[in-house]
N, C-alpha and C positions, 0 to 999 in steps of 0.2 A: 287413888283410883287405879285399879288393876288394868292391865292391857290384855284384851282378848286376842286370840290368835286363830287364824284360819289357814288350813294347809291341806294339801292332797295326800292321800294315803296309798296310792298306787304308783304307776309309772307316768304320772302327769295326765293332763287332759281330762280331769275328773269333773270339771264344771265349776271351778273355784270363782271365776269371774262373775258368773251369774249369781252365785250366793252372796258374794260381797256386795253386788249391786242391790240385791234384795234386803240385805241387813243394814246397808249404809244409813237408812233413815233413823236407826237407833244409835248412831255414832257421830261424834264430832270430827274425828280424824281417821282417815284410812292411810295406813303406812305400809308400803311395799318394802320387804326386808332383804331380799336376795335375788340372784339371777339376772338375766339380761334379756335382750329381745329375741332369744330363742324360745321364750315363753309366749303363748298367744292365748289371751283370755277373751272368750266370746260372750257378748251380752246381746240380748235380743228383747226389744220392747217397742211398742208403738209401730209395729210393722217394719222396723229397721234393725238390721244386724250390724253390730260393731265388733271390731277385733282390736284389742289393745295389746301392746307388746311390753311397754315399760311403764306407762302411766297407770297409776292405781285405778281400780275398778269403781271407785266412788266418784269419779270425775263428773258424772252426769247429774249429781245431786248438788243443788245450789247451797245446801246447808253444811256440807262437809269440806274440811281441808284435806288435801291429798299430798302425802309426803313420799318422795323417793329416797329411801334410806341409804346409808353408807355401804351396806352390803350388796347394793345393786351395781351392775356395770352398764354403762350407757353409751350407746352408739348415736352420736348427734344427728347423723343422716336419717336413721330410722325414727329417732325421736321427732325430728322436724316433719317427717311424713305423717306421723301420728297427729301432731298438732294441726297440720294442714287438713287432714281428714275430719278433724273435729271442729274446724273453723266455722262451719255453718250453724253450729249449735249455741252460739253466743256464750261460750264459757269464758269466764274471766281468769285466764291462766296465770296472769301476774299475781293475783291475790289468792287463787285457789290451788295452785300447784307449786309445791316447794321442793327444792332439790338439795340433798345434803352435800356439803362441800367435800366430804370424805368419800363420796361415790366415785368409782374409777371410770375412766373414759376408754371406750373401744376405738382404736385408731384404724384407718384403712389397712395398715399393714398387719394388724392383728387378724383381720379376716383373710388376708393372703397367707399368713402363717398357718391359720386353721386349715385352709385348703391344701397347702403343701404338706402339712403333717398328715392329713387324712389320706391324700393320694399316695404318700409313701408307705402306708400300712397295707396296701393291696387288699386281699381278702380279709385281713384282720382289722379292717376299719371299724370304729366304734359307732358310726352312724351320726357323726356330728352334724348340726344344722348349718355349719360353716359361717356362723355369725361372728366368729372371733371371740367367743366367750372364754374358752379354755386358755388361749394365749394371754388374754387380759388378766385372768385370775393368776396365771403363772407369773406375769410381771408384778402383780400385786404382792404375792407371797415372796417374790424375789426382790422386792423393794426397789423396783425400777419403774413402777406405774405412774401414769398421769391421773390426776384427780380433778374433779370439778373446780375445787378451790384454786388450782393452778391457773385457771383461765382468767382469774382476777389479777394475775401478776403480769407485768409488762414484758417479761422474757419468755412467756409460755411457748411461743413458736420455736424458740431455740431448743427448749426441752423436748418439744415434739420432734424436731428435726434429728436430734441426737438419738432418740428412741426408734424412730422410723429407719434411720440408717442402720442401726443395729439389727432391726427386724429383716431388712433386705439381705444382710449378710447371712442371717439364719436361714432364710428362704433358699438361697443358693446352696446351703449345706444339704438340704433335703434331696437335691439333684433330681427334681421331677419337673415336668413341663407345665408350668403355671404361667398362662398368658395374662398380663395385666398392664394397665396404663396408669401408673401411680400419679402423675400430674393431674390427670382427669379425676381420679378418685379424691385427691387432695383438694381440688377446687370445690367439689360438692361438700367435702368435710368442713373446710374453712367457712363456707357459706352457712352451713348448719350450725357451726359453733357460734357464729355471730347472732343467730336467732336464739340459740340456747342461752346466751348471755343476757337476753332481754327478760328472762324469767328470774324468779327469786331464789338465790342460794342461801342456805341456812346452816347453822351448826345444829344439826338435827337432834343430836342426843340432848342438848340443852333445851331445844324447843319442846321436845316431848316430855322432858322432866318437868318443865314449868307447866305444860298442859295438864300433866297428872296432878301437880299440886293444886291447880285451879279446878280439879274435878271433872275434867273433860273426858269423855269416853273415847277410847282409841281402839281400833281394830287393826292388827297387824296381818298383812296379806302376803302369803307365800306364793312362789312360782314352782313349776314342775311338780314332782311328787316325791314322797318319802323314799320310794325304792330307787330313786335317782340321786339320793344323797351321796356326797363324795366319800363319806365315811361308812354309812350304813346301807347304801344301796347296792345294786348288783355290779359291783366294781369289776372291770374298768368301764362297763357300759353305763356310765352315770354322767351327771352334769358336774360342774366344777365348783359348786357351792354347797353349803349345808341347807338342805330343803326341809329338815326336820325342825321341831320346836326350838331346839337350842340355837338355830340360825337366826331366830327373831331377836335374841339377846345380843348376839354379836353384830347382827345386821342393822340394828336400831339403836343399840346402847341402852336397852331396857334391862334392868337387873332381873335375875331369875325369880326372885321373890315377888316381883311385880306382875308376873304372868297370871292372868285369871283363867277364864274359860279357854279350852283348846278345842276348836271345832274341826273335826276331821271329815273330809269329803271323799266319798268313794262311789264308783259306778256299781250298778246291780250285777254287772259282769266285769270282765278285765280287758284292758287294751294296752298296747305298747306301740310306740313309734320307733323305728330305727332298729339297730342291732341289739343283741343281748338275749339271755335266757328268759324263757316264758313258759313255765311248766304246763299251764292249762290252755295253751294256744290251740285253736281249732283250725284244721285245714279241710273241713268238710262243709256241707250245706249250712249247718248251724252257724259256723263262723262267718260264712258269706252273708247270711241273713242278718246277723248282728251288725256287721259293717255297713250294709246297705241301708237297713232301717235306722240305724243310729247315726248315719251320715259320718262315719268315722274317717275323717281326713284331718290332718294336722292343721291347726289354725295358722301356724306360721309358715310351714313348709308345703302344705297341701298333700303331703305323703299319706297314703292309705295306712290306717292303723291296723295292727294285728289284733285279732279278737279271740277271746276265750272265756270259759266259765269263771265264775268268781273264785278267786284263790283265797280261802279263809286262813290258810297257814300264813301267807304273806300279809294279809290284812291284820291278823292278830299281832303280828310282829310290829307293824307300823303303829297300831294303836298303843302298844306298850312303850315303844321308843319315844313316842311323842306325849304320852300322858293324856290321851284324848279324853275329854269329858262329855262331849256330845258328838253324835254322828249325823251326817246328812247323806242320804242315798240318792244318787242321780240316775237318770235314764231308766227308771223302772218300766216306762212305757215300751222300751225296746224289746223287753222279754215277753211282751204279750204275743200269744200265738204258739209259743213252744209247749207242746203237750207235757214234756218233762224237763225240769231244770236240774242241773248238776252243780254241786258246790264241793270244791276240793277241801277236804278236812284233815288230810294227812299226806305225807310223801312216803313212798318206798325209796329208801336212801341207802345205797351200798349194803343191801341185804337186810335192812331193818326198817320198821315203821316208825316214823318220827312225826311230831306235831309242831316242830319249831323250824324256823328258817335257818338252814345250815350255811356253812361258809361258801359252798359251791352248789348252785342249782342248775348247772349245765344238764342238758337232756340225758347224757350218758350216765349221770349220777342220780337223777331224780325221776320218778314216775308218780303222777298224782293219783291219789285215792279219793274217789268221789262218794258223796251222799246224794241220792236222787230224791227229788221232790216233785209234786204235781205242779204244773204250770197253770196259767190262766189265759183265756182267749178274749177277754173284754178289752176294748179300747180305753186306755187310761187317760188320754190326752184331753178329754173334755171334763174330767173329774176335778172338783175343786175342794173336796173335803175327804178326810179319811173314812168317813161313814160310807162313802161310795165305793171303797176298795173291795174287789172280789176276795172271797175267803182265802184262796190260794196265795194271793199277794200278802195278806195279813199273816198267813202262816210262814211265808218266806221271811218277812220282816221280823216276826217274833223269834224265829229260829236264829237269825243273825244276831239279834239283841242278846239272846241267851248265851250264844257262843262267845260274843265279843265283850259281854258284861258292861256294855255302854248303851244308853238309850239312843235310838234313831229318832231325831226330833223333826227332821225334814225329809220329805220324799218328793222328788222332782219327776214330773210326768210329761215334760216337754221343754223346749228351749226358752220360752217366753217367761217373763216375770210372773205372769198370772198362773203359770203351771208349776207353782211352788207350794206344796201343801204342808202345813204345820201339823204335827201330831201332839 
């Protein structure tokens, strides 16, 4: 049984959590394959808004198992807060939430290292969420990291102390004024670890292999977005993991020939949180309207998202790199009321017109070239079938399908589960 894959095609915040929640009824297992608590997946149903950071978005469905894969990095303190927030929903975490022993741990000193590193960069800072993600992945690739499986060993605190001491020496090297009380941070960390140890740890690659043999349906859930991929994103303004389809293989132990459908999610426009190039960014009333109507604030940080027109050059790139088989367009309702819509179809790049994403898309190198289309003024939020769509919206969708050469199967017209329309 093939493993389907769901991921974001822009700079994150595309609405992956909502779609995973909607699709979970068709799957036996939801498996998160990369990233850390710098991701925030927002789900809304029954009048309640939920924000998840590490726990897979299928956790509210009693029929699905939820796996945190080896490619994920876990902060026990944030994880405990997630569990506490979900406590009133009678979720059986012990049986429904499984954690890979090979997933790495974010230590309190990883967060301090993150803050020290960012502070040392001054104006060149990359816009880190300061959750300790980068330093944790650095320890992972440097073969120094602590993993979930280490918590089952009697000497795990000794390993912790050795690594934390090393981190403190590194913090002093940055020579920046970072105020912290490590004993206080460690108290919260050790308490959270004890709660984490009450959950079920698994050898996730074996678990998923056996599940496939038994014919169970698996959906792999990504975090962040393709343009934040450590290899294929807008480096260095990226995250520290592989957010593209290949990351599902390394982050879960699923063989490449076992990947089935690749579901790519994108907004009807474009947003970005933090620093980094953004060719279609708007600094006018249109950009302000997108941010206000779309409630564009980071689910994890609360930072306002930068907004701009849809960048088809970047979106085509993400579709190709991931091998996307189905598309899902989010926040179509936010574009209601714009008399004209623009779509970036090419770049003016160093004196020539190009239609591919180049090595460097800094504003001094790239000027977007737009195609203009008619907008629509109808409120989409009450619509529940594609037959209700205004003609201009259908024209917009059909144009994107033709350009991307992939069908758009879902259109979202609001944050609630019920505002998800199948085409």
